[in-house]
C-alpha positions as CSV (number, residue, x, y, z in Angstrom):
1,M,0.1,0.0,0.1
2,T,1.2,2.8,-1.2
3,V,0.6,6.2,1.0
4,I,0.2,9.9,-1.1
5,L,-0.2,13.5,0.8
6,D,-2.2,15.4,-0.7
7,P,-0.9,18.6,-0.2
8,T,-3.9,21.0,0.2
9,D,-4.6,19.1,3.5
10,E,-2.7,17.3,5.4
11,R,-3.9,16.2,8.3
12,V,-6.0,13.4,6.9
13,P,-4.1,11.6,3.9
14,V,-6.0,10.1,1.4
15,V,-5.1,6.4,1.0
16,R,-4.7,5.9,-2.8
17,Q,-3.1,3.7,-4.8
18,I,-1.1,3.3,-7.3
19,T,-2.4,3.0,-11.3
20,P,-1.0,-0.6,-12.4
21,R,2.4,-0.6,-14.6
22,P,2.4,-2.7,-18.0
23,S,5.2,-5.1,-17.7
24,E,5.6,-4.0,-21.2
25,L,5.6,-0.8,-23.1
26,K,3.8,-1.0,-26.4
27,G,1.1,0.7,-29.0
28,R,1.1,4.4,-29.5
29,V,2.4,6.8,-27.2
30,S,1.6,10.6,-27.5
31,F,3.5,13.7,-26.4
32,L,2.0,16.9,-25.4
33,D,4.2,19.9,-25.1
34,I,2.2,21.9,-23.1
35,S,5.0,25.4,-25.1
36,K,6.9,26.3,-22.1
37,P,10.2,27.1,-23.4
38,R,12.9,24.3,-23.4
39,G,9.7,21.4,-23.2
40,N,10.4,20.4,-27.1
41,V,13.9,19.6,-25.4
42,L,12.7,17.7,-23.3
43,I,10.0,15.6,-25.3
44,D,13.1,14.6,-27.6
45,R,15.1,13.5,-25.0
46,V,12.3,11.1,-23.8
47,E,12.0,10.0,-27.3
48,E,14.9,9.3,-28.1
49,L,15.2,6.9,-25.3
50,L,11.8,5.2,-26.1
51,R,13.1,5.1,-29.0
52,A,16.2,2.8,-28.0
53,N,14.3,0.8,-25.6
54,H,11.0,-0.2,-27.1
55,P,10.7,-0.2,-30.6
56,G,7.0,-1.4,-29.9
57,V,6.2,2.1,-30.1
58,S,4.6,4.7,-32.1
59,V,5.2,8.2,-31.8
60,Q,3.3,11.2,-31.9
61,R,3.6,14.8,-30.5
62,F,1.4,17.6,-30.5
63,A,2.0,20.5,-28.4
64,K,-1.2,23.3,-27.0
65,P,-1.2,26.6,-28.1
66,T,-0.1,28.2,-24.7
67,F,0.9,27.0,-21.2
68,T,-1.0,30.0,-19.9
69,K,-4.7,28.0,-20.6
70,P,-6.0,24.3,-20.6
71,A,-5.5,22.6,-23.9
72,P,-8.7,23.1,-26.0
73,D,-11.2,20.1,-26.2
74,A,-10.4,19.2,-29.9
75,L,-7.3,18.8,-28.9
76,R,-7.7,16.8,-25.5
77,T,-10.4,14.5,-27.7
78,Q,-7.7,14.0,-30.1
79,I,-4.8,12.9,-28.0
80,R,-7.1,10.3,-25.9
81,E,-8.6,8.8,-29.1
82,S,-5.3,8.7,-30.9
83,S,-2.8,7.3,-27.8
84,D,-2.4,4.3,-25.2
85,F,0.1,6.8,-23.7
86,V,0.6,10.4,-22.8
87,I,3.6,11.7,-21.6
88,E,2.9,15.7,-21.3
89,A,6.0,17.3,-21.1
90,L,6.9,20.8,-18.6
91,A,10.2,22.5,-18.4
92,D,11.6,26.1,-18.3
């Protein structure tokens, strides 16, 4: 059992289960660049490592128009419908 502390109220910790991880990474992996500076540098490196270590994946990339607002609904729908895994890149 893993205990994750919620920073909004530490007086009573919330017990949550960690999502089970697959034994093998394969399928469609999407990268979401939130459009912060150097986010693409992070995505480039993670994509390089992913392709080298998990040949069973296909990769696609998406970008938010701006990091100051949530991703538009159409973009979120497109990502959800075309992905098995999503990696969101934050950087500065």
